[in-house]
N, C-alpha and C positions, 0 to 999 in steps of 0.2 A: 642500863645494860640489860640485854636479853640473854637468858640462859638457853643454850641449845645443846642437847646431848647428841653426840656423833658416834657412829658405829666404828668398828675397827677398820672396815674397808674405807670409810670416809676419812679416817685419820691417815691412812696410807695415801689417799688422794691428796690431802693437804700437804703431807710431807713431800710428795712427788712434785707438787706445784712449786715448792721452794727448793727443789733440787736435792732433796734429802732422801735417804733410804730408810728402811724400816728400823734399822739399828741406830739411826742418828736421832738427835734431839734438836728441837727448834730453839734458837736464841731469840732474844728480844728484838733484834733487828729483823729476823725472819718473820716474826709475828706482825711487824709494822710494814712489811714489804708490800708492794703492789701485787706481786704474784700471789701472796697469801690472801690479801684482801679480795682479789678477783676470784680465787678458788672458794673462799668462804662465802662470797656473795652468790656465786653459782649454787653452792650447797644450800644456802638459805632460800634462794629462789626455787630450787627443786623441792625443798621441804614445804614451802608455801603452796606450790602447785599441787603437791601430793595431798596437803591438808584440804585445799579447795576442792579437789576431786572427791576426797572422802566425804566432805560435807555435802557436796552435790549428790553423791550416791545415797547418803542417808536421807536427804530430802526427797529424792526420787522414790526410795523404798517406802518412806512414810506416806507419800502421795499415793503409791500403788496400794498400800495397806488400807488407806482411807477410802479409796475408790472401791476396793474389794468389799469393804464393810458396808459401803453405801449400796452397792449392787445386791449384797446379801439381804440387807434390810428391805430393799424394793421387792426382791423375789419372795421373801417371807410375807410381805404385805399383800402379795397377789393371792395367796391361798394359805390360810391358816385354819385349823380345825375349829377355832373359837370365833372366827370372823365370818359374818354372813354377807358382807357387802364388798368384798374385794372383787377386782375385775375378773379374775379367773372363776370365782364362785358365781358371779352374775352370768358369765358366758355359759358355764355348765348348766345353770338353771334354765337358760334360754334353749339350749340344745335338746333338752328333754322333749320339747314339742315337735321335734322332727318326726317322732313316731305317729302322733295323731294326724299331722299334716300329710305324711306319706300315705296313710291309710285313707284319708278323706279327700285327697286331691283328685281321685277318680270321679268325684261328683262335680268338680268345678270346671270341666272342659268348656261348657257353653258360656261360662262367664268371660272367657277370653275375647269373645266377639264384642262384648260391651266394654270391657276394660283391657285394652291391648297391653297396658303397662304390666299386667300380671304374667305376660309370656315368659320373662326370665324366671319367675317363680316356678312355673310349670316345667321349664327346661331343666331346672335344678332337681326338682323333687320327683318328677316322673321316673327318671332312672333309678333313684333311690327306692321308689315304690316297686319298681320292676325287680330289682335285686332282692328286696325283702320278700316279694311274692314268690321268687324262685326257691326260697329256703322252706322246706317242709315245716309247717307250724311256726313260721318265722315270727308272726305277730304274737302268738301265744308265748313263745320263748322270751321275746322282748318284754312282754307284760309281766311275766314271772320275774325277770331280771330287775325291772323297774320296782316291783313290789319288794323284792329282797333288798335293793339298795335304799329304798325309802325307809326301810326299817333299821338301817345301819346308823346307830347313834353317833358314830365317829364322823359322819359327814355333816357339813353345815346344814342348818335347818332350812335355809332357802333352797338348797339343792334337793333335800329330801321332800319338801313340800311340793316342788314343781315336778319331781319324778312321779309322786303319787297323783298329782292333779292331771298330769299328762296321761297317765294310765287310765284314770277315770274317764277323761274326755275321749280317749280312744275307744273305750268300751261302749260309751253312750253313742258315739257317732258311727260306730260299726253296726248298730242295731238295724238301720235300714237294709244294709247288705245281708244281715242274718235273716231278717224277715223275708227278703226277696229270695234268698236261697232256700229257705225252709218251705215257703208256700209256693215256690215256683212262679212267682208273680213278677211282672216288670213294673217297677215303681215309676211314677211320673217323673219326667225330667225336671220339672219345677221343684219337686220335693227334694231330689238329690241336690239341685242347685242351692235351695234354701238351706239344706244341711251344711253344705260347704261354706256358704256365706257366714252362717252362725259359728261354725268351727273356726274359720279364719279370723272372725272378729274376736273370739275368745283368745286365740293364740296371740294376736296383735296386742290385746290388752295385757296378757301375761308377760310377753316379751318386753313391752314398754316399762312395766313396773319392775321387772327384774333388772333392766338396764339402769333404773334409778335406785336399785338396791332395796326395793320394797317388796313385801310379800304380796303376790297377786291373789288375794283371798276374797275378791268381790264378785265371784262368779256364782252367786246364789247357792243352790243346793249342791252344786259340784264342789265348791270350796268348803261347804259345810261338811260334806262327806269326807273330804280330805282331812279336815281338822279333827274329825272324830277318830281317824285312823293313825294320824301322826302322834 
């Protein structure tokens, strides 16, 4: 035997199926009638369907909660203050080198004749360099910002190290332009090209190691200077 509680409205429906009113009572014959059995079966079927839908809704809600938890964990793993190897941290560390590349790309124009594959690089960074150059003291402002952020202990070490290293590289590779402007000399094109090749090599090295989640601290005296400041 299966126990099933019925509401007042459902009782009225069972009575009506047997031709009874709300003030009537059911006899034993009514309870064994086909009309009563049919009404009771419909009620049981409706209850079963209601239960099935409730269970399906609970499973769907549990699945949504599990998916939301999984997505939250993935987002937290992208960038956490204590983690230095998440994808977002690595990307931020690589983006630090936009500054020295934008400042040094002015020397690399002749290289395109020998390496046409670098054309997309110049197409991307020349406009960035032009925008930065249009801002009064743009490079100085960015260098100060990099120094400030590199000293923020709340940022991951990988980001702070690369911000500081990008700033040091930018200062070093701007020296030819500073000398040229101070002395009023026109530096040989070969010197500017060599400067850009060295700069590009350093940036590629740093970006590759950042992508691997490793600190790019193998740039000799540049990295040594950064370590002393971090």
